[in-house]
C-alpha positions, -999 to 999 in steps of 0.1 A, spaced: -850 -273 136 -864 -259 104 -867 -294 89 -886 -306 120 -910 -276 118 -916 -278 81 -914 -315 77 -892 -310 46 -855 -313 39 -840 -277 37 -804 -272 27 -781 -244 40 -782 -225 7 -820 -224 7 -818 -208 42 -791 -183 31 -812 -173 0 -843 -168 22 -823 -147 46 -809 -125 18 -844 -121 4 -855 -109 38 -828 -81 36 -803 -99 59 -766 -104 51 -738 -122 68 -714 -100 87 -684 -108 109 -691 -107 146 -676 -77 162 -652 -85 190 -662 -69 223 -653 -77 259 -675 -104 273 -694 -87 300 -707 -101 333 -740 -89 347 -722 -66 371 -700 -52 343 -731 -44 323 -747 -26 353 -715 -6 358 -716 6 322 -753 16 325 -744 35 357 -716 52 339 -739 63 311 -765 76 335 -739 95 356 -728 114 325 -761 117 307 -764 154 314 -728 164 310 -722 194 288 -695 200 262 -677 221 289 -677 191 312 -661 168 286 -635 195 278 -621 188 312 -613 151 306 -579 139 297 -583 104 281 -554 79 283 -545 43 276 -518 20 263 -518 3 229 -497 -23 211 -482 -11 178 -470 -37 153 -442 -28 129 -459 -48 102 -496 -40 107 -523 -55 129 -526 -90 143 -560 -94 126 -569 -113 94 -563 -95 61 -583 -104 30 -576 -103 -7 -596 -113 -38 -582 -144 -57 -594 -161 -88 -596 -199 -89 -562 -214 -99 -545 -180 -97 -510 -180 -83 -500 -159 -53 -489 -123 -60 -477 -95 -38 -513 -83 -31 -522 -117 -16 -493 -119 9 -487 -102 42 -450 -101 49 -438 -110 84 -401 -105 83 -378 -121 108 -394 -128 142 -427 -113 131 -414 -78 125 -416 -66 161 -439 -44 181 -439 -18 208 -462 -8 237 -471 29 237 -488 51 263 -506 82 252 -533 107 261 -556 132 245 -580 160 255 -606 182 238 -579 205 224 -558 177 209 -532 150 217 -510 151 247 -475 136 252 -469 99 247 -441 75 253 -428 41 243 -429 16 272 -394 2 275 -404 -21 304 -435 -40 314 -461 -15 328 -461 -17 366 -468 9 393 -432 23 392 -433 28 354 -468 43 355 -458 67 383 -430 80 361 -455 84 332 -479 104 355 -451 127 367 -437 133 332 -459 127 301 -492 132 319 -481 164 337 -466 179 306 -498 171 287 -519 190 312 -497 221 306 -497 217 268 -534 213 267 -542 241 291 -557 218 317 -554 228 354 -548 200 380 -576 212 401 -601 212 372 -590 182 350 -607 148 352 -582 121 344 -594 89 327 -576 56 329 -589 21 331 -587 -5 359 -553 -20 350 -534 -31 381 -507 -5 375 -533 23 371 -551 13 403 -519 9 424 -523 28 457 -491 47 452 -503 60 418 -538 69 431 -522 87 461 -500 107 437 -530 118 416 -550 127 448 -521 147 463 -517 165 429 -553 176 430 -562 155 400 -597 140 400 -599 105 385 -630 94 365 -646 63 377 -644 38 349 -665 7 343 -646 -26 340 -640 -41 305 -649 -10 287 -622 0 262 -648 7 236 -661 37 257 -627 54 255 -625 78 226 -587 74 225 -593 40 208 -603 60 177 -569 78 179 -551 45 181 -570 32 151 -562 63 130 -525 61 140 -522 24 130 -540 31 97 -514 59 90 -485 36 99 -501 10 75 -496 33 46 -458 30 47 -444 9 18 -418 -5 42 -422 -6 79 -405 23 98 -377 14 123 -391 6 157 -371 34 173 -390 59 152 -424 43 156 
């Protein structure tokens, strides 16, 4: 396109130099859920609905979600600096161990006053497993964080287990209000920051901790 507009042959490096001189730099694209028009409208509606919430309003929210925890770090690409012709050393290798090192699925929650109870998911999350979590870890979290069932606003996403009728009925019968959550919006959930901090902490271990203690 530039060649056609200018009538000259322009190489990629010339373009990169011009962009750098203009104050631009190459960055990795951030991974975010691909949103449909309706999903975008839902997110806008969510923001507008909570635009005038006070700190006291947010104090009432119990945030929750599941996350995958790898025994040997994240699934993402890791980078290292290497000179031309330099042989591999320990800093350039990510060990995988047998069968990739293993991972667990973990459910947890947090409120304004701190973290609640969590649990390792021994089975695939379905409505039966989630109902057990609500009646155990979630209820104990409310008590530990000083949140009353009639006042708390419970946040979870739209996963099928979360939205199962038996689970929503249990929450309703327990007097627990559920926050309406826009689809495909994990980035709006502050518990994602907690998961990131937890995984960074686990990444500081010189050797991976046993899964049963993770």
